[in-house]
C-alpha positions as a LaTeX table, in Angstrom:
\begin{tabular}{lrrr}
\hline
Residue & $x$ (\AA) & $y$ (\AA) & $z$ (\AA) \\
\hline
Met1 & 64.29 & 96.30 & 173.24 \\
Phe2 & 65.71 & 94.68 & 170.06 \\
Glu3 & 64.67 & 91.16 & 171.20 \\
Lys4 & 64.42 & 89.76 & 167.66 \\
Leu5 & 67.81 & 91.09 & 166.62 \\
Lys6 & 69.41 & 89.70 & 169.80 \\
Lys7 & 67.86 & 86.30 & 169.12 \\
Gly8 & 69.14 & 86.31 & 165.52 \\
Phe9 & 72.71 & 87.18 & 166.57 \\
Asn10 & 72.73 & 84.59 & 169.37 \\
Lys11 & 71.55 & 81.92 & 166.94 \\
Leu12 & 74.30 & 82.92 & 164.48 \\
Val13 & 77.00 & 82.76 & 167.17 \\
Ser14 & 75.85 & 79.26 & 168.20 \\
Lys15 & 75.83 & 78.02 & 164.59 \\
Ile16 & 79.26 & 79.42 & 163.69 \\
Thr17 & 80.72 & 78.00 & 166.91 \\
Thr18 & 79.94 & 74.49 & 165.63 \\
Thr19 & 80.88 & 75.17 & 161.98 \\
Glu20 & 84.23 & 74.55 & 160.33 \\
Leu21 & 85.67 & 77.98 & 159.53 \\
Thr22 & 85.89 & 77.77 & 155.76 \\
Glu23 & 84.06 & 80.01 & 153.29 \\
Lys24 & 82.22 & 76.98 & 151.89 \\
Asn25 & 80.75 & 76.15 & 155.32 \\
Leu26 & 80.29 & 79.72 & 156.55 \\
Arg27 & 78.48 & 81.10 & 153.50 \\
Pro28 & 75.18 & 79.12 & 153.86 \\
Val29 & 75.03 & 79.98 & 157.59 \\
Leu30 & 75.59 & 83.67 & 156.87 \\
Glu31 & 73.19 & 83.75 & 153.91 \\
Glu32 & 70.49 & 82.50 & 156.28 \\
Phe33 & 71.54 & 85.14 & 158.82 \\
Lys34 & 71.37 & 87.85 & 156.14 \\
Ile35 & 67.68 & 87.03 & 155.66 \\
Thr36 & 67.18 & 87.27 & 159.45 \\
Leu37 & 68.79 & 90.73 & 159.44 \\
Ile38 & 66.61 & 91.95 & 156.56 \\
Glu39 & 63.48 & 90.59 & 158.30 \\
Asn40 & 64.50 & 92.71 & 161.30 \\
Asp41 & 64.58 & 95.95 & 159.29 \\
Val42 & 68.32 & 95.94 & 158.63 \\
Ala43 & 68.93 & 97.60 & 155.26 \\
Phe44 & 70.22 & 95.21 & 152.58 \\
Pro45 & 73.64 & 96.93 & 152.13 \\
Val46 & 74.19 & 96.69 & 155.91 \\
Ala47 & 73.19 & 93.01 & 156.06 \\
Glu48 & 75.50 & 92.31 & 153.11 \\
Arg49 & 78.41 & 94.18 & 154.74 \\
Val50 & 78.05 & 92.32 & 158.07 \\
Cys51 & 77.94 & 88.89 & 156.41 \\
Glu52 & 80.79 & 89.52 & 153.95 \\
Glu53 & 82.98 & 90.92 & 156.75 \\
Met54 & 82.33 & 87.82 & 158.87 \\
Ile55 & 83.41 & 85.54 & 156.01 \\
Lys56 & 86.53 & 87.67 & 155.44 \\
Arg57 & 87.50 & 87.56 & 159.12 \\
Leu58 & 86.66 & 83.92 & 159.93 \\
Asn59 & 87.56 & 82.08 & 156.71 \\
Gly60 & 90.54 & 79.83 & 157.51 \\
Leu61 & 90.93 & 81.23 & 161.03 \\
Gln62 & 92.93 & 78.84 & 163.19 \\
Ile63 & 91.53 & 78.60 & 166.72 \\
Lys64 & 93.79 & 77.09 & 169.38 \\
Arg65 & 92.54 & 74.17 & 171.43 \\
Leu66 & 91.91 & 76.13 & 174.63 \\
Glu67 & 90.50 & 79.26 & 173.00 \\
Asp68 & 86.79 & 80.05 & 173.38 \\
Arg69 & 85.31 & 79.82 & 169.86 \\
Lys70 & 82.12 & 81.57 & 170.94 \\
Gln71 & 83.99 & 84.58 & 172.31 \\
Ile72 & 86.10 & 84.85 & 169.15 \\
Val73 & 82.96 & 84.89 & 166.97 \\
Lys74 & 81.28 & 87.46 & 169.23 \\
Lys75 & 84.39 & 89.65 & 169.31 \\
Asn76 & 84.47 & 89.78 & 165.51 \\
Leu77 & 80.75 & 90.56 & 165.35 \\
His78 & 81.22 & 93.35 & 167.93 \\
Glu79 & 83.97 & 94.92 & 165.82 \\
Ile80 & 81.96 & 94.71 & 162.60 \\
Leu81 & 78.85 & 96.24 & 164.22 \\
Leu82 & 80.90 & 99.10 & 165.63 \\
Glu83 & 82.34 & 99.78 & 162.17 \\
Val84 & 78.78 & 99.94 & 160.81 \\
Leu85 & 77.47 & 102.13 & 163.66 \\
Lys86 & 80.36 & 104.59 & 163.92 \\
Pro87 & 80.33 & 107.32 & 161.28 \\
Asn88 & 83.46 & 109.19 & 160.21 \\
Gln89 & 82.39 & 112.17 & 162.27 \\
Arg90 & 81.24 & 112.18 & 165.91 \\
Ile91 & 79.13 & 115.04 & 167.27 \\
Asn92 & 79.21 & 116.08 & 170.90 \\
Leu93 & 76.22 & 118.42 & 170.96 \\
Leu94 & 76.95 & 120.00 & 174.34 \\
Glu95 & 80.57 & 120.72 & 173.41 \\
Glu96 & 79.48 & 122.36 & 170.14 \\
Ile97 & 76.90 & 124.52 & 171.94 \\
Glu98 & 79.49 & 125.55 & 174.52 \\
Lys99 & 81.89 & 126.70 & 171.77 \\
Lys100 & 79.23 & 129.02 & 170.34 \\
Arg101 & 78.22 & 130.25 & 173.80 \\
Arg102 & 81.81 & 131.30 & 174.46 \\
Lys103 & 81.70 & 133.37 & 171.26 \\
Gly104 & 78.44 & 134.97 & 172.42 \\
Glu105 & 76.50 & 133.45 & 169.51 \\
Pro106 & 73.37 & 131.27 & 169.56 \\
Tyr107 & 73.72 & 127.64 & 168.42 \\
Val108 & 71.00 & 126.92 & 165.85 \\
Ile109 & 69.46 & 123.46 & 165.33 \\
Val110 & 66.88 & 122.68 & 162.65 \\
Phe111 & 64.80 & 119.54 & 163.19 \\
Val112 & 63.42 & 117.78 & 160.10 \\
Gly113 & 61.40 & 114.61 & 159.56 \\
Ile114 & 57.93 & 113.47 & 158.58 \\
Asn115 & 54.86 & 113.92 & 160.76 \\
Gly116 & 54.24 & 111.24 & 163.36 \\
Thr117 & 57.87 & 110.54 & 164.23 \\
Gly118 & 57.69 & 112.44 & 167.53 \\
Lys119 & 59.70 & 115.41 & 166.20 \\
Thr120 & 57.99 & 118.11 & 168.29 \\
Thr121 & 58.21 & 116.04 & 171.48 \\
Thr122 & 61.88 & 115.34 & 170.72 \\
Ile123 & 62.54 & 119.08 & 170.42 \\
Ala124 & 60.98 & 119.52 & 173.87 \\
Lys125 & 63.19 & 116.73 & 175.24 \\
Ile126 & 66.32 & 118.37 & 173.81 \\
Ala127 & 65.19 & 121.71 & 175.24 \\
Arg128 & 64.79 & 120.18 & 178.70 \\
Leu129 & 68.22 & 118.52 & 178.47 \\
Leu130 & 69.82 & 121.86 & 177.56 \\
Ile131 & 67.99 & 123.76 & 180.31 \\
Lys132 & 69.26 & 121.20 & 182.84 \\
Lys133 & 72.79 & 121.78 & 181.53 \\
Gly134 & 72.39 & 125.51 & 182.20 \\
Tyr135 & 71.73 & 126.78 & 178.66 \\
Ser136 & 69.00 & 129.23 & 177.68 \\
Val137 & 66.72 & 128.08 & 174.85 \\
Val138 & 64.14 & 129.59 & 172.49 \\
Leu139 & 61.81 & 127.59 & 170.23 \\
Ala140 & 60.81 & 128.48 & 166.66 \\
Cys141 & 57.61 & 127.14 & 165.13 \\
Ser142 & 58.54 & 126.97 & 161.45 \\
Asp143 & 55.83 & 124.35 & 160.90 \\
Thr144 & 53.24 & 126.86 & 159.70 \\
Tyr145 & 51.12 & 124.38 & 157.72 \\
Arg146 & 49.96 & 121.51 & 159.93 \\
Ala147 & 46.80 & 122.25 & 161.88 \\
Gly148 & 47.60 & 122.47 & 165.59 \\
Ser149 & 51.38 & 122.56 & 165.14 \\
Ile150 & 51.79 & 126.02 & 166.71 \\
Glu151 & 49.59 & 125.04 & 169.65 \\
Gln152 & 51.46 & 121.75 & 170.13 \\
Leu153 & 54.90 & 123.37 & 170.29 \\
Gly154 & 53.42 & 126.21 & 172.36 \\
Glu155 & 52.17 & 123.73 & 174.95 \\
His156 & 55.66 & 122.28 & 175.33 \\
Ala157 & 57.11 & 125.79 & 175.58 \\
Lys158 & 54.64 & 126.62 & 178.36 \\
Leu159 & 55.42 & 123.43 & 180.31 \\
Leu160 & 59.16 & 124.08 & 180.01 \\
Gly161 & 58.90 & 127.80 & 180.74 \\
Leu162 & 60.34 & 128.79 & 177.35 \\
Arg163 & 59.63 & 131.49 & 174.79 \\
Met164 & 58.32 & 130.33 & 171.42 \\
Ile165 & 58.47 & 132.56 & 168.34 \\
Arg166 & 55.55 & 132.09 & 165.98 \\
His167 & 53.87 & 133.69 & 162.98 \\
Gln168 & 50.40 & 133.00 & 161.59 \\
Tyr169 & 49.53 & 129.72 & 159.87 \\
Gly170 & 50.63 & 129.87 & 156.23 \\
Ala171 & 53.50 & 132.26 & 156.98 \\
Asp172 & 56.96 & 131.80 & 155.49 \\
Pro173 & 58.74 & 129.17 & 157.67 \\
Ala174 & 62.18 & 130.65 & 156.87 \\
Ala175 & 61.01 & 134.05 & 158.16 \\
Val176 & 59.96 & 132.49 & 161.49 \\
Ala177 & 63.37 & 130.83 & 161.86 \\
Tyr178 & 65.17 & 134.06 & 160.93 \\
Asp179 & 63.16 & 136.11 & 163.45 \\
Thr180 & 63.84 & 133.55 & 166.19 \\
Ile181 & 67.59 & 133.72 & 165.63 \\
Asn182 & 67.47 & 137.53 & 165.79 \\
His183 & 65.48 & 137.26 & 169.03 \\
Ala184 & 68.14 & 134.91 & 170.45 \\
Lys185 & 70.95 & 137.31 & 169.46 \\
Ala186 & 69.14 & 140.30 & 170.96 \\
His187 & 68.44 & 138.52 & 174.26 \\
Gly188 & 71.67 & 136.53 & 174.64 \\
Ile189 & 69.92 & 133.15 & 174.30 \\
Asn190 & 72.31 & 130.22 & 173.84 \\
Val191 & 70.31 & 127.80 & 171.68 \\
Val192 & 67.60 & 128.09 & 168.99 \\
Leu193 & 65.54 & 124.93 & 168.31 \\
Ile194 & 63.54 & 125.08 & 165.07 \\
Asp195 & 60.55 & 122.84 & 164.38 \\
Thr196 & 59.69 & 122.35 & 160.69 \\
Ala197 & 56.83 & 120.89 & 158.68 \\
Gly198 & 56.88 & 117.17 & 158.05 \\
Arg199 & 54.89 & 115.91 & 155.11 \\
Ile200 & 55.95 & 112.72 & 153.32 \\
Gln201 & 59.60 & 112.69 & 152.36 \\
Thr202 & 58.83 & 112.55 & 148.62 \\
Asp203 & 57.01 & 115.92 & 148.76 \\
Arg204 & 59.23 & 118.22 & 146.67 \\
Asn205 & 57.57 & 121.37 & 148.06 \\
Leu206 & 58.52 & 120.31 & 151.58 \\
Met207 & 62.09 & 119.54 & 150.59 \\
Asn208 & 62.42 & 122.87 & 148.78 \\
Glu209 & 60.99 & 124.66 & 151.81 \\
Leu210 & 63.56 & 122.97 & 154.10 \\
Val211 & 66.38 & 123.83 & 151.69 \\
Lys212 & 65.20 & 127.47 & 151.76 \\
Ile213 & 65.15 & 127.55 & 155.58 \\
Lys214 & 68.71 & 126.21 & 155.65 \\
Arg215 & 69.87 & 128.70 & 153.01 \\
Val216 & 68.33 & 131.66 & 154.89 \\
Ile217 & 69.58 & 130.81 & 158.39 \\
Asn218 & 72.64 & 128.57 & 157.82 \\
Pro219 & 72.04 & 126.39 & 160.93 \\
Asp220 & 74.83 & 124.83 & 162.96 \\
Leu221 & 73.12 & 121.44 & 162.93 \\
Thr222 & 70.34 & 119.78 & 160.92 \\
Val223 & 68.85 & 116.84 & 162.82 \\
Leu224 & 66.58 & 114.23 & 161.27 \\
Val225 & 64.04 & 112.68 & 163.64 \\
Val226 & 62.93 & 109.17 & 162.64 \\
Asp227 & 60.64 & 106.63 & 164.26 \\
Ala228 & 62.51 & 103.35 & 164.91 \\
Leu229 & 59.24 & 101.41 & 164.63 \\
Thr230 & 58.85 & 102.30 & 160.95 \\
Gly231 & 61.74 & 99.96 & 160.14 \\
Asn232 & 62.93 & 100.21 & 156.55 \\
Asp233 & 60.83 & 103.36 & 156.10 \\
Ala234 & 63.13 & 105.03 & 158.65 \\
Val235 & 66.12 & 104.13 & 156.48 \\
Met236 & 64.39 & 105.40 & 153.31 \\
Gln237 & 63.47 & 108.65 & 155.07 \\
Ala238 & 67.06 & 109.11 & 156.25 \\
Glu239 & 68.37 & 108.52 & 152.73 \\
Glu240 & 65.85 & 110.88 & 151.10 \\
Phe241 & 66.20 & 113.72 & 153.61 \\
His242 & 69.98 & 113.51 & 153.50 \\
Lys243 & 70.04 & 113.54 & 149.70 \\
Ser244 & 67.53 & 116.41 & 149.39 \\
Val245 & 68.24 & 118.62 & 152.40 \\
Gly246 & 71.51 & 117.41 & 153.94 \\
Ile247 & 71.44 & 116.18 & 157.52 \\
Asp248 & 74.20 & 116.23 & 160.14 \\
Ala249 & 72.77 & 113.78 & 162.66 \\
Thr250 & 69.77 & 111.61 & 163.54 \\
Ile251 & 67.60 & 111.09 & 166.58 \\
Leu252 & 65.72 & 107.78 & 166.73 \\
Thr253 & 62.41 & 107.84 & 168.60 \\
Lys254 & 60.32 & 105.04 & 170.17 \\
Val255 & 63.40 & 102.84 & 170.56 \\
Asp256 & 61.99 & 101.44 & 173.83 \\
Ala257 & 59.22 & 99.71 & 171.84 \\
Asp258 & 61.46 & 98.50 & 169.00 \\
Ile259 & 61.77 & 94.71 & 169.17 \\
Lys260 & 63.67 & 94.46 & 165.86 \\
Gly261 & 66.49 & 97.01 & 166.08 \\
Gly262 & 67.34 & 97.19 & 162.38 \\
Ser263 & 66.75 & 100.94 & 162.03 \\
Ala264 & 69.44 & 101.74 & 164.60 \\
Leu265 & 71.85 & 99.48 & 162.74 \\
Ser266 & 71.07 & 100.94 & 159.30 \\
Val267 & 70.50 & 104.71 & 159.52 \\
Thr268 & 74.10 & 105.68 & 160.31 \\
Tyr269 & 75.54 & 103.33 & 157.69 \\
Ile270 & 73.23 & 104.64 & 154.96 \\
Thr271 & 73.71 & 108.37 & 155.69 \\
Gly272 & 77.23 & 108.33 & 157.11 \\
Lys273 & 75.89 & 110.59 & 159.90 \\
Pro274 & 75.71 & 109.73 & 163.61 \\
Ile275 & 72.69 & 108.93 & 165.74 \\
Ile276 & 73.15 & 111.39 & 168.61 \\
Tyr277 & 70.17 & 110.54 & 170.84 \\
Ile278 & 67.45 & 107.94 & 171.16 \\
Gly279 & 63.95 & 108.45 & 172.54 \\
Ile280 & 63.01 & 105.79 & 175.10 \\
Gly281 & 59.60 & 106.96 & 176.34 \\
Gln282 & 57.09 & 109.79 & 176.43 \\
Lys283 & 58.47 & 111.87 & 179.32 \\
Tyr284 & 60.82 & 114.80 & 178.78 \\
Glu285 & 63.65 & 112.94 & 180.52 \\
Asp286 & 63.22 & 109.87 & 178.28 \\
Leu287 & 66.13 & 110.79 & 176.02 \\
Glu288 & 69.46 & 108.99 & 175.98 \\
Glu289 & 72.72 & 109.67 & 174.25 \\
Phe290 & 73.24 & 106.96 & 171.64 \\
Lys291 & 76.38 & 104.95 & 172.29 \\
Pro292 & 77.36 & 102.39 & 169.62 \\
Glu293 & 79.29 & 100.33 & 172.21 \\
Lys294 & 76.22 & 100.06 & 174.44 \\
Phe295 & 74.07 & 99.06 & 171.44 \\
Thr296 & 76.42 & 96.24 & 170.44 \\
Glu297 & 76.62 & 95.01 & 174.02 \\
Met298 & 72.83 & 95.01 & 174.22 \\
Ile299 & 72.65 & 92.86 & 171.08 \\
Leu300 & 75.58 & 90.51 & 171.75 \\
Gly301 & 76.36 & 90.79 & 175.46 \\
Arg302 & 79.85 & 91.64 & 176.69 \\
Thr303 & 82.84 & 89.97 & 175.09 \\
\hline
\end{tabular}
């Protein structure tokens, strides 16, 4: 996982350790590193921020004779990466669901994202996580356009022992979501998970449809699901969906196969919204809470 990004950071640490800490000497090293970041799917504004912050922090820094230069460089990199990865707002999904449960109201999550990102499987993974935590869940198939979408979500519902609310293909997606929430209220179900259509992010009809769903049901959380392996496309999708629909959080899928790691570093910075979970395999249990500290340690090792 993230092998290329790790290699790039390790190379940078080694180079800076043997470089005089002046802007004149640091800039060429960091300009080269900026290219490495961009090659590893790190969005340009993020690469720029990391490099400029390093110059700001290290320029003219006096290191005592017995201090470990390598550790000082790594510590500064750790801090900068955490600033990039930590949004202003943190979301603890289970805490938020519990608050609504105490009020006797269902917690409603809408999942958005283009086809092929693993959105439907991710919904099933979230459902399993919530069931294990003792919450009741109902699924809504508001993807009423893609051939096989109802059957796909229905198969997950069957395997998990859950109810899925569906209409016919071509039905109004907002109506499906609305009916599912009413079903949850009537049956005391804690969480509603809504699957939506996922054509390309530049499709205005899709975006308008998602906006309508949100307007009709006013969800508690809108989660964008993006495929880490699509690199800069993941960042562009995050930017476009956030601008058009408004997202509250992201889930990154296929992170286990991502040798670059740039998407994880860029999506939060670009949207200002947290990554809450990462998908690390095909099984229902292959879902992990995303922890910025763990990510930076994976890239840089412990300081």
